[in-house]
CHARMM-style PDB file with segment names, atoms N, HN, CA, C and O in Angstrom:
ATOM      1  N   MET     1       8.750   7.004  49.415  1.00  0.00      PROA
ATOM      2  CA  MET     1       8.693   6.957  47.971  1.00  0.00      PROA
ATOM      3  C   MET     1       9.902   6.183  47.414  1.00  0.00      PROA
ATOM      4  O   MET     1       9.775   5.438  46.442  1.00  0.00      PROA
ATOM      5  N   LEU     2      11.052   6.365  48.029  1.00  0.00      PROA
ATOM      6  HN  LEU     2      11.155   6.970  48.819  1.00  0.00      PROA
ATOM      7  CA  LEU     2      12.226   5.640  47.556  1.00  0.00      PROA
ATOM      8  C   LEU     2      12.062   4.130  47.722  1.00  0.00      PROA
ATOM      9  O   LEU     2      12.540   3.359  46.890  1.00  0.00      PROA
ATOM     10  N   ILE     3      11.392   3.709  48.786  1.00  0.00      PROA
ATOM     11  HN  ILE     3      11.004   4.335  49.462  1.00  0.00      PROA
ATOM     12  CA  ILE     3      11.153   2.278  48.983  1.00  0.00      PROA
ATOM     13  C   ILE     3      10.273   1.744  47.857  1.00  0.00      PROA
ATOM     14  O   ILE     3      10.522   0.651  47.348  1.00  0.00      PROA
ATOM     15  N   ALA     4       9.259   2.489  47.464  1.00  0.00      PROA
ATOM     16  HN  ALA     4       9.056   3.377  47.878  1.00  0.00      PROA
ATOM     17  CA  ALA     4       8.380   2.063  46.379  1.00  0.00      PROA
ATOM     18  C   ALA     4       9.136   1.965  45.058  1.00  0.00      PROA
ATOM     19  O   ALA     4       8.892   1.049  44.273  1.00  0.00      PROA
ATOM     20  N   ILE     5      10.036   2.885  44.810  1.00  0.00      PROA
ATOM     21  HN  ILE     5      10.234   3.629  45.448  1.00  0.00      PROA
ATOM     22  CA  ILE     5      10.831   2.840  43.578  1.00  0.00      PROA
ATOM     23  C   ILE     5      11.773   1.638  43.609  1.00  0.00      PROA
ATOM     24  O   ILE     5      11.946   0.952  42.602  1.00  0.00      PROA
ATOM     25  N   TRP     6      12.376   1.390  44.764  1.00  0.00      PROA
ATOM     26  HN  TRP     6      12.235   1.947  45.582  1.00  0.00      PROA
ATOM     27  CA  TRP     6      13.349   0.307  44.888  1.00  0.00      PROA
ATOM     28  C   TRP     6      12.692  -1.068  44.785  1.00  0.00      PROA
ATOM     29  O   TRP     6      13.216  -1.966  44.126  1.00  0.00      PROA
ATOM     30  N   THR     7      11.523  -1.227  45.451  1.00  0.00      PROA
ATOM     31  HN  THR     7      11.097  -0.498  45.986  1.00  0.00      PROA
ATOM     32  CA  THR     7      10.870  -2.535  45.475  1.00  0.00      PROA
ATOM     33  C   THR     7       9.886  -2.722  44.332  1.00  0.00      PROA
ATOM     34  O   THR     7       9.559  -3.856  43.983  1.00  0.00      PROA
ATOM     35  N   GLY     8       9.413  -1.641  43.749  1.00  0.00      PROA
ATOM     36  HN  GLY     8       9.679  -0.720  44.033  1.00  0.00      PROA
ATOM     37  CA  GLY     8       8.432  -1.752  42.671  1.00  0.00      PROA
ATOM     38  C   GLY     8       7.010  -1.898  43.175  1.00  0.00      PROA
ATOM     39  O   GLY     8       6.094  -2.096  42.377  1.00  0.00      PROA
ATOM     40  N   LYS     9       6.804  -1.807  44.473  1.00  0.00      PROA
ATOM     41  HN  LYS     9       7.548  -1.647  45.121  1.00  0.00      PROA
ATOM     42  CA  LYS     9       5.486  -1.935  45.083  1.00  0.00      PROA
ATOM     43  C   LYS     9       5.332  -0.925  46.211  1.00  0.00      PROA
ATOM     44  O   LYS     9       6.306  -0.332  46.677  1.00  0.00      PROA
ATOM     45  N   LYS    10       4.092  -0.744  46.637  1.00  0.00      PROA
ATOM     46  HN  LYS    10       3.301  -1.226  46.259  1.00  0.00      PROA
ATOM     47  CA  LYS    10       3.849   0.073  47.815  1.00  0.00      PROA
ATOM     48  C   LYS    10       4.474  -0.640  49.014  1.00  0.00      PROA
ATOM     49  O   LYS    10       4.233  -1.832  49.205  1.00  0.00      PROA
ATOM     50  N   PRO    11       5.268   0.059  49.826  1.00  0.00      PROA
ATOM     51  CA  PRO    11       5.939  -0.615  50.930  1.00  0.00      PROA
ATOM     52  C   PRO    11       4.958  -1.067  52.010  1.00  0.00      PROA
ATOM     53  O   PRO    11       4.030  -0.346  52.375  1.00  0.00      PROA
ATOM     54  N   THR    12       5.186  -2.262  52.500  1.00  0.00      PROA
ATOM     55  HN  THR    12       5.940  -2.848  52.204  1.00  0.00      PROA
ATOM     56  CA  THR    12       4.403  -2.771  53.617  1.00  0.00      PROA
ATOM     57  C   THR    12       5.145  -2.446  54.909  1.00  0.00      PROA
ATOM     58  O   THR    12       6.300  -2.023  54.878  1.00  0.00      PROA
ATOM     59  N   LEU    13       4.492  -2.641  56.014  1.00  0.00      PROA
ATOM     60  HN  LEU    13       3.553  -2.985  56.039  1.00  0.00      PROA
ATOM     61  CA  LEU    13       5.137  -2.409  57.305  1.00  0.00      PROA
ATOM     62  C   LEU    13       6.345  -3.328  57.454  1.00  0.00      PROA
ATOM     63  O   LEU    13       7.376  -2.908  57.979  1.00  0.00      PROA
ATOM     64  N   ARG    14       6.236  -4.557  57.007  1.00  0.00      PROA
ATOM     65  HN  ARG    14       5.398  -4.898  56.581  1.00  0.00      PROA
ATOM     66  CA  ARG    14       7.342  -5.510  57.115  1.00  0.00      PROA
ATOM     67  C   ARG    14       8.538  -5.057  56.284  1.00  0.00      PROA
ATOM     68  O   ARG    14       9.680  -5.192  56.724  1.00  0.00      PROA
ATOM     69  N   THR    15       8.294  -4.523  55.092  1.00  0.00      PROA
ATOM     70  HN  THR    15       7.366  -4.414  54.734  1.00  0.00      PROA
ATOM     71  CA  THR    15       9.389  -4.027  54.257  1.00  0.00      PROA
ATOM     72  C   THR    15      10.078  -2.852  54.941  1.00  0.00      PROA
ATOM     73  O   THR    15      11.306  -2.771  54.965  1.00  0.00      PROA
ATOM     74  N   TYR    16       9.294  -1.959  55.486  1.00  0.00      PROA
ATOM     75  HN  TYR    16       8.297  -2.025  55.467  1.00  0.00      PROA
ATOM     76  CA  TYR    16       9.858  -0.814  56.209  1.00  0.00      PROA
ATOM     77  C   TYR    16      10.697  -1.300  57.392  1.00  0.00      PROA
ATOM     78  O   TYR    16      11.793  -0.792  57.629  1.00  0.00      PROA
ATOM     79  N   GLU    17      10.178  -2.292  58.138  1.00  0.00      PROA
ATOM     80  HN  GLU    17       9.288  -2.705  57.945  1.00  0.00      PROA
ATOM     81  CA  GLU    17      10.928  -2.838  59.265  1.00  0.00      PROA
ATOM     82  C   GLU    17      12.246  -3.454  58.814  1.00  0.00      PROA
ATOM     83  O   GLU    17      13.281  -3.241  59.445  1.00  0.00      PROA
ATOM     84  N   MET    18      12.212  -4.219  57.720  1.00  0.00      PROA
ATOM     85  HN  MET    18      11.371  -4.392  57.207  1.00  0.00      PROA
ATOM     86  CA  MET    18      13.432  -4.859  57.231  1.00  0.00      PROA
ATOM     87  C   MET    18      14.489  -3.823  56.858  1.00  0.00      PROA
ATOM     88  O   MET    18      15.671  -4.010  57.148  1.00  0.00      PROA
ATOM     89  N   ILE    19      14.075  -2.745  56.224  1.00  0.00      PROA
ATOM     90  HN  ILE    19      13.115  -2.593  55.988  1.00  0.00      PROA
ATOM     91  CA  ILE    19      15.026  -1.696  55.854  1.00  0.00      PROA
ATOM     92  C   ILE    19      15.586  -1.014  57.108  1.00  0.00      PROA
ATOM     93  O   ILE    19      16.775  -0.702  57.169  1.00  0.00      PROA
ATOM     94  N   CYS    20      14.736  -0.787  58.092  1.00  0.00      PROA
ATOM     95  HN  CYS    20      13.770  -1.040  58.043  1.00  0.00      PROA
ATOM     96  CA  CYS    20      15.216  -0.212  59.356  1.00  0.00      PROA
ATOM     97  C   CYS    20      16.187  -1.156  60.055  1.00  0.00      PROA
ATOM     98  O   CYS    20      17.209  -0.716  60.583  1.00  0.00      PROA
ATOM     99  N   PHE    21      15.874  -2.457  60.062  1.00  0.00      PROA
ATOM    100  HN  PHE    21      15.044  -2.814  59.634  1.00  0.00      PROA
ATOM    101  CA  PHE    21      16.774  -3.435  60.664  1.00  0.00      PROA
ATOM    102  C   PHE    21      18.114  -3.441  59.949  1.00  0.00      PROA
ATOM    103  O   PHE    21      19.162  -3.555  60.586  1.00  0.00      PROA
ATOM    104  N   TYR    22      18.085  -3.317  58.633  1.00  0.00      PROA
ATOM    105  HN  TYR    22      17.234  -3.224  58.116  1.00  0.00      PROA
ATOM    106  CA  TYR    22      19.326  -3.296  57.855  1.00  0.00      PROA
ATOM    107  C   TYR    22      20.170  -2.082  58.237  1.00  0.00      PROA
ATOM    108  O   TYR    22      21.372  -2.208  58.468  1.00  0.00      PROA
ATOM    109  N   PHE    23      19.545  -0.910  58.303  1.00  0.00      PROA
ATOM    110  HN  PHE    23      18.568  -0.808  58.115  1.00  0.00      PROA
ATOM    111  CA  PHE    23      20.295   0.299  58.643  1.00  0.00      PROA
ATOM    112  C   PHE    23      20.794   0.287  60.087  1.00  0.00      PROA
ATOM    113  O   PHE    23      21.815   0.905  60.386  1.00  0.00      PROA
ATOM    114  N   CYS    24      20.093  -0.405  60.985  1.00  0.00      PROA
ATOM    115  HN  CYS    24      19.264  -0.908  60.742  1.00  0.00      PROA
ATOM    116  CA  CYS    24      20.528  -0.506  62.387  1.00  0.00      PROA
ATOM    117  C   CYS    24      21.581  -1.587  62.581  1.00  0.00      PROA
ATOM    118  O   CYS    24      22.192  -1.674  63.646  1.00  0.00      PROA
ATOM    119  N   GLY    25      21.797  -2.409  61.564  1.00  0.00      PROA
ATOM    120  HN  GLY    25      21.301  -2.338  60.699  1.00  0.00      PROA
ATOM    121  CA  GLY    25      22.781  -3.472  61.670  1.00  0.00      PROA
ATOM    122  C   GLY    25      22.217  -4.777  62.209  1.00  0.00      PROA
ATOM    123  O   GLY    25      22.969  -5.712  62.483  1.00  0.00      PROA
ATOM    124  N   MET    26      20.899  -4.849  62.364  1.00  0.00      PROA
ATOM    125  HN  MET    26      20.288  -4.089  62.142  1.00  0.00      PROA
ATOM    126  CA  MET    26      20.268  -6.060  62.892  1.00  0.00      PROA
ATOM    127  C   MET    26      19.958  -7.088  61.802  1.00  0.00      PROA
ATOM    128  O   MET    26      19.624  -8.232  62.109  1.00  0.00      PROA
ATOM    129  N   ALA    27      20.066  -6.690  60.535  1.00  0.00      PROA
ATOM    130  HN  ALA    27      20.338  -5.761  60.286  1.00  0.00      PROA
ATOM    131  CA  ALA    27      19.870  -7.592  59.402  1.00  0.00      PROA
ATOM    132  C   ALA    27      20.980  -7.310  58.403  1.00  0.00      PROA
ATOM    133  O   ALA    27      21.418  -6.170  58.247  1.00  0.00      PROA
ATOM    134  N   ASP    28      21.426  -8.355  57.732  1.00  0.00      PROA
ATOM    135  HN  ASP    28      21.071  -9.281  57.858  1.00  0.00      PROA
ATOM    136  CA  ASP    28      22.473  -8.126  56.737  1.00  0.00      PROA
ATOM    137  C   ASP    28      21.854  -7.943  55.349  1.00  0.00      PROA
ATOM    138  O   ASP    28      20.646  -8.093  55.165  1.00  0.00      PROA
ATOM    139  N   GLU    29      22.697  -7.621  54.394  1.00  0.00      PROA
ATOM    140  HN  GLU    29      23.679  -7.499  54.544  1.00  0.00      PROA
ATOM    141  CA  GLU    29      22.217  -7.319  53.046  1.00  0.00      PROA
ATOM    142  C   GLU    29      21.515  -8.518  52.407  1.00  0.00      PROA
ATOM    143  O   GLU    29      20.546  -8.348  51.668  1.00  0.00      PROA
ATOM    144  N   ASP    30      21.999  -9.717  52.689  1.00  0.00      PROA
ATOM    145  HN  ASP    30      22.786  -9.854  53.290  1.00  0.00      PROA
ATOM    146  CA  ASP    30      21.382 -10.919  52.126  1.00  0.00      PROA
ATOM    147  C   ASP    30      19.936 -11.083  52.602  1.00  0.00      PROA
ATOM    148  O   ASP    30      19.055 -11.446  51.822  1.00  0.00      PROA
ATOM    149  N   GLU    31      19.705 -10.814  53.881  1.00  0.00      PROA
ATOM    150  HN  GLU    31      20.421 -10.520  54.514  1.00  0.00      PROA
ATOM    151  CA  GLU    31      18.347 -10.928  54.422  1.00  0.00      PROA
ATOM    152  C   GLU    31      17.426  -9.880  53.798  1.00  0.00      PROA
ATOM    153  O   GLU    31      16.279 -10.177  53.462  1.00  0.00      PROA
ATOM    154  N   LEU    32      17.926  -8.665  53.644  1.00  0.00      PROA
ATOM    155  HN  LEU    32      18.858  -8.424  53.916  1.00  0.00      PROA
ATOM    156  CA  LEU    32      17.124  -7.607  53.035  1.00  0.00      PROA
ATOM    157  C   LEU    32      16.784  -7.940  51.587  1.00  0.00      PROA
ATOM    158  O   LEU    32      15.639  -7.792  51.159  1.00  0.00      PROA
ATOM    159  N   MET    33      17.783  -8.389  50.841  1.00  0.00      PROA
ATOM    160  HN  MET    33      18.713  -8.509  51.188  1.00  0.00      PROA
ATOM    161  CA  MET    33      17.539  -8.720  49.432  1.00  0.00      PROA
ATOM    162  C   MET    33      16.611  -9.919  49.294  1.00  0.00      PROA
ATOM    163  O   MET    33      15.814  -9.970  48.358  1.00  0.00      PROA
ATOM    164  N   ALA    34      16.697 -10.875  50.196  1.00  0.00      PROA
ATOM    165  HN  ALA    34      17.344 -10.833  50.956  1.00  0.00      PROA
ATOM    166  CA  ALA    34      15.789 -12.025  50.168  1.00  0.00      PROA
ATOM    167  C   ALA    34      14.351 -11.564  50.383  1.00  0.00      PROA
ATOM    168  O   ALA    34      13.432 -12.058  49.729  1.00  0.00      PROA
ATOM    169  N   HSD    35      14.158 -10.624  51.292  1.00  0.00      PROA
ATOM    170  HN  HSD    35      14.905 -10.222  51.824  1.00  0.00      PROA
ATOM    171  CA  HSD    35      12.813 -10.094  51.531  1.00  0.00      PROA
ATOM    172  C   HSD    35      12.293  -9.375  50.287  1.00  0.00      PROA
ATOM    173  O   HSD    35      11.137  -9.560  49.905  1.00  0.00      PROA
ATOM    174  N   ILE    36      13.125  -8.569  49.659  1.00  0.00      PROA
ATOM    175  HN  ILE    36      14.063  -8.419  49.969  1.00  0.00      PROA
ATOM    176  CA  ILE    36      12.699  -7.815  48.477  1.00  0.00      PROA
ATOM    177  C   ILE    36      12.414  -8.761  47.311  1.00  0.00      PROA
ATOM    178  O   ILE    36      11.494  -8.516  46.532  1.00  0.00      PROA
ATOM    179  N   GLU    37      13.187  -9.830  47.183  1.00  0.00      PROA
ATOM    180  HN  GLU    37      13.935 -10.029  47.816  1.00  0.00      PROA
ATOM    181  CA  GLU    37      12.936 -10.801  46.121  1.00  0.00      PROA
ATOM    182  C   GLU    37      11.581 -11.476  46.287  1.00  0.00      PROA
ATOM    183  O   GLU    37      10.918 -11.795  45.300  1.00  0.00      PROA
ATOM    184  N   LYS    38      11.168 -11.696  47.538  1.00  0.00      PROA
ATOM    185  HN  LYS    38      11.706 -11.437  48.340  1.00  0.00      PROA
ATOM    186  CA  LYS    38       9.859 -12.299  47.798  1.00  0.00      PROA
ATOM    187  C   LYS    38       8.723 -11.389  47.345  1.00  0.00      PROA
ATOM    188  O   LYS    38       7.639 -11.866  47.008  1.00  0.00      PROA
ATOM    189  N   LEU    39       8.965 -10.082  47.335  1.00  0.00      PROA
ATOM    190  HN  LEU    39       9.845  -9.694  47.609  1.00  0.00      PROA
ATOM    191  CA  LEU    39       7.928  -9.126  46.960  1.00  0.00      PROA
ATOM    192  C   LEU    39       7.677  -9.089  45.454  1.00  0.00      PROA
ATOM    193  O   LEU    39       6.596  -8.703  45.009  1.00  0.00      PROA
ATOM    194  N   LYS    40       8.668  -9.488  44.680  1.00  0.00      PROA
ATOM    195  HN  LYS    40       9.546  -9.802  45.041  1.00  0.00      PROA
ATOM    196  CA  LYS    40       8.533  -9.425  43.229  1.00  0.00      PROA
ATOM    197  C   LYS    40       7.514 -10.460  42.763  1.00  0.00      PROA
ATOM    198  O   LYS    40       7.460 -11.563  43.307  1.00  0.00      PROA
ATOM    199  N   PRO    41       6.710 -10.117  41.763  1.00  0.00      PROA
ATOM    200  CA  PRO    41       5.696 -11.063  41.286  1.00  0.00      PROA
ATOM    201  C   PRO    41       6.340 -12.322  40.709  1.00  0.00      PROA
ATOM    202  O   PRO    41       7.374 -12.258  40.044  1.00  0.00      PROA
ATOM    203  N   GLN    42       5.721 -13.443  40.971  1.00  0.00      PROA
ATOM    204  HN  GLN    42       4.881 -13.495  41.511  1.00  0.00      PROA
ATOM    205  CA  GLN    42       6.212 -14.723  40.479  1.00  0.00      PROA
ATOM    206  C   GLN    42       5.742 -14.918  39.037  1.00  0.00      PROA
ATOM    207  O   GLN    42       4.551 -14.796  38.752  1.00  0.00      PROA
ATOM    208  N   THR    43       6.657 -15.217  38.142  1.00  0.00      PROA
ATOM    209  HN  THR    43       7.625 -15.316  38.373  1.00  0.00      PROA
ATOM    210  CA  THR    43       6.298 -15.498  36.755  1.00  0.00      PROA
ATOM    211  C   THR    43       6.587 -16.973  36.502  1.00  0.00      PROA
ATOM    212  O   THR    43       7.674 -17.472  36.794  1.00  0.00      PROA
ATOM    213  N   ALA    44       5.591 -17.655  35.956  1.00  0.00      PROA
ATOM    214  HN  ALA    44       4.707 -17.251  35.719  1.00  0.00      PROA
ATOM    215  CA  ALA    44       5.769 -19.087  35.710  1.00  0.00      PROA
ATOM    216  C   ALA    44       5.604 -19.427  34.267  1.00  0.00      PROA
ATOM    217  OT1 ALA    44       5.722 -20.593  33.890  1.00  0.00      PROA
TER     218      ALA     44
END
């Protein structure tokens, strides 16, 4: 539920993996934030 609040969407398996990688130290904060930014709807 916290992932849904943070991302604004239902979490996908890839989002869950990215957060796990971040907590394990296999991904840095920039990579995690880049993934979350991709999830946000594009407004043109």
